[in-house]
C-alpha atoms as one frame of an Amber mdcrd trajectory, in Angstrom:
protein
   3.128  -2.233  -3.521   5.314  -5.221  -2.691   8.594  -4.675  -0.842  11.966
  -6.262  -1.577  14.597  -6.054   1.166  18.102  -6.068  -0.294  20.976  -5.581
   2.137  20.204  -2.197   3.765  17.909  -1.093   0.939  14.168  -1.631   0.615
  12.865  -1.568  -2.942   9.191  -0.984  -3.711   7.396  -2.442  -6.746   3.799
  -2.141  -7.951   1.893  -5.349  -7.192   2.399  -7.627 -10.248  -0.628  -9.195
 -11.946  -1.609 -12.528 -10.299  -0.514 -14.575 -13.309   3.029 -13.113 -13.265
   5.670 -15.845 -13.123   8.398 -15.813 -10.485  10.951 -15.764 -13.305   9.600
 -12.400 -14.529   9.968 -10.884 -11.056  13.479 -12.313 -10.759  14.437 -10.807
 -14.136  13.029  -7.396 -13.156  14.999  -7.443  -9.897  18.208  -8.382 -11.707
  17.634  -5.493 -14.113  16.998  -2.878 -11.434  19.791  -3.994  -9.086  22.293
  -4.788 -11.872  22.938  -8.172 -10.239  23.620 -11.321 -12.298  20.364 -13.183
 -12.831  21.491 -16.397 -11.123  23.447 -14.786  -8.291  20.683 -14.257  -5.725
  17.845 -16.062  -3.972  14.360 -14.768  -3.187  12.789 -15.683   0.146   9.194
 -15.107   1.242   7.610 -16.196   4.526  10.762 -18.127   5.431  10.799 -20.234
   2.238  13.092 -19.970  -0.786  11.165 -19.206  -3.963  12.678 -21.652  -6.480
  10.233 -22.442  -9.285  10.556 -19.597 -11.813   7.702 -21.071 -13.885   5.229
 -20.831 -10.982   2.900 -17.807 -10.698   3.442 -15.438  -7.804   0.078 -16.506
  -6.375   1.647 -19.897  -5.666   3.942 -18.124  -3.218   1.072 -16.052  -1.764
   2.564 -12.769  -2.969   0.019 -10.010  -2.526  -0.178  -6.326  -1.604   2.384
  -5.350   1.095   4.191  -8.694   0.855   7.885  -8.483   1.754  10.485 -10.514
  -0.158  14.110 -10.876   0.926  16.796 -10.759  -1.771  19.826 -12.715  -0.559
  23.208 -13.025  -2.273  24.141 -11.177  -5.434  27.884 -11.767  -5.231  28.271
 -15.400  -6.313  31.317 -16.475  -8.316  31.080 -17.999 -11.793  30.614 -21.763
 -11.876  33.587 -24.075 -12.479  32.821 -24.691 -16.198  32.732 -20.938 -16.793
  36.083 -20.474 -15.054  37.595 -23.208 -17.208  36.652 -21.627 -20.536  39.297
 -20.048 -22.709  40.103 -16.386 -22.418  38.698 -15.786 -25.893  35.198 -16.916
 -24.813  35.171 -15.006 -21.534  33.234 -11.720 -21.564  35.083  -8.514 -20.965
  35.164  -7.499 -17.327  33.399  -4.218 -16.700  35.474  -1.602 -14.998  34.265
  -0.839 -11.472  32.218   2.322 -11.061  33.926   5.483  -9.942  32.441   8.374
  -8.030  32.335  10.486 -11.200  30.685   7.756 -13.285  28.101   7.254 -10.534
  27.388  11.002 -10.434  27.004  10.959 -14.241  24.507   8.088 -14.011  22.523
   9.873 -11.274  22.361  13.121 -13.266  21.325  11.267 -16.430  18.469   9.556
 -14.585  17.334  12.874 -13.098  17.458  14.617 -16.489  15.355  11.783 -17.930
  12.693  12.363 -15.268  12.753  16.127 -15.808  12.438  15.967 -19.585  10.092
  12.990 -20.058   7.965  12.612 -16.910   7.645  16.039 -15.269   5.850  17.568
 -18.312   3.310  14.726 -18.184   2.812  15.211 -14.446   2.315  18.948 -15.012
  -0.296  18.209 -17.684  -2.174  15.757 -15.453  -2.154  18.135 -12.469  -3.327
  20.973 -14.708  -6.169  18.854 -16.083  -7.281  17.853 -12.595  -7.029  21.322
 -11.055  -6.205  24.144 -13.509  -6.131  26.818 -10.791  -3.444  24.961  -8.847
  -1.263  24.084 -11.792   0.749  27.303 -11.815   1.396  27.329  -8.078   2.186
  23.622  -7.675   4.543  23.202 -10.598   7.930  21.532 -10.273  11.112  23.410
  -9.245  12.806  25.342 -12.020  15.640  23.491 -13.726  17.610  23.488 -16.937
  17.276  19.973 -18.378  19.834  18.612 -20.767  18.282  17.489 -24.076  18.539
  13.692 -24.237  19.165  12.806 -27.856  20.465   9.382 -28.799  24.032  10.540
 -29.500  24.222  12.809 -26.459  22.977  10.023 -24.231  25.719   7.741 -25.555
  28.417  10.333 -24.981  27.496  10.656 -21.320  28.814   7.166 -20.594  32.446
   6.246 -21.164  33.875   2.800 -20.471  34.015   3.687 -16.765  30.429   4.905
 -16.468  27.728   2.483 -15.440  24.639   3.447 -17.436  21.349   2.453 -15.798
  18.704   0.749 -17.899  16.461   3.536 -19.161  13.032   2.829 -20.646  12.137
   4.639 -23.858  11.227   8.270 -23.075   7.699   9.498 -23.544   8.154  11.670
 -26.663   5.863  14.596 -25.928   3.848  15.742 -22.911   0.401  14.215 -22.715
  -2.527  16.572 -23.251  -5.927  15.827 -21.775  -9.132  16.757 -23.554 -11.059
  15.321 -20.583 -10.305  14.385 -16.992  -7.318  12.034 -16.641  -8.148   8.410
 -15.856  -6.774   6.113 -13.178  -4.613   4.420 -15.830  -2.975   7.790 -16.584
  -2.153   8.224 -12.915  -0.949   4.624 -12.570   1.348   4.885 -15.594   3.098
   8.009 -14.332   3.256   6.698 -10.774   4.894   3.451 -11.893   7.434   5.260
 -14.094   8.421   7.540 -11.214   8.691   4.560  -8.862  10.931   2.807 -11.388
  13.160   5.885 -11.460  13.401   5.798  -7.664  14.348   2.121  -7.877  17.133
   2.886 -10.338  18.448   5.644  -8.089  18.253   3.307  -5.097  20.291   0.724
  -7.025  23.153   3.227  -7.267  24.071   2.345  -3.693  27.761   3.188  -4.110
  28.869  -0.299  -2.988  29.884   1.026   0.420  32.457   3.453  -0.987  33.058
   6.751   0.740  31.847   9.042  -2.021  30.293  12.060  -0.282  29.627  14.004
  -3.492  27.900  11.075  -5.183  25.937  10.325  -2.016  24.738  13.936  -1.863
  23.809  13.882  -5.574  21.763  10.721  -5.163  20.043  12.019  -2.037  19.052
  15.234  -3.828  17.871  13.305  -6.902  15.743  10.941  -4.806  14.233  13.922
  -2.975  13.335  15.651  -6.261  11.800  12.565  -7.900   9.907  11.738  -4.701
   8.596  15.314  -4.695   7.248  14.881  -8.231   5.577  11.612  -7.187   4.079
  13.244  -4.085   2.685  16.101  -6.191   1.170  13.616  -8.634  -0.437  11.537
  -5.871  -1.598  14.638  -4.019  -3.352  16.040  -7.088  -4.960  12.667  -7.773
  -6.193  12.294  -4.185  -7.643  15.821  -4.196  -9.470  15.462  -7.538
């Protein structure tokens, strides 16, 4: 993993391929943190990483490297401020505690319905005798159809970016491979990153804070079970 320190949060990403451009990493960070793309700087080993066309190897980014994300609250440039009101984008309404809770629950339902079945299948394929005793906690997931997903978010709700769900649980006719484990591990880590990004902007929202804490604990538990089964194979 590589680690990105953002304010009081530490985000964890799988190590990108060596040829990955800095611009790709910057875009991924903007997506996960919901920050404007040009509003923050990335610093590694005391130096600002500026050239988005350069590969990450040029900045000596490797396993366990730590990158600092600084900024994220810059104002629009003067030309943008001078544009007419017709060309200015609509200002998003600030998140509320209820919209944040809705986003947290939607992310958790996505994990339960699209990733947990795949984790169960992989654990079962690795160790059939342990599958029934090490399964995930019981829950009642909400079906995530296209229309239902849209209805969950009103103009006040801040919907996180959700990757396309895995349509059906994976079945294994032979032992799962390392790529199977890596795929599920990365998807669960991405879910943790999205939950981490719902940092409540310093607001005193105890219910939302408790919801996010419980969601992070549940997703982390699924990831731990996946990694534990893979290590014990």
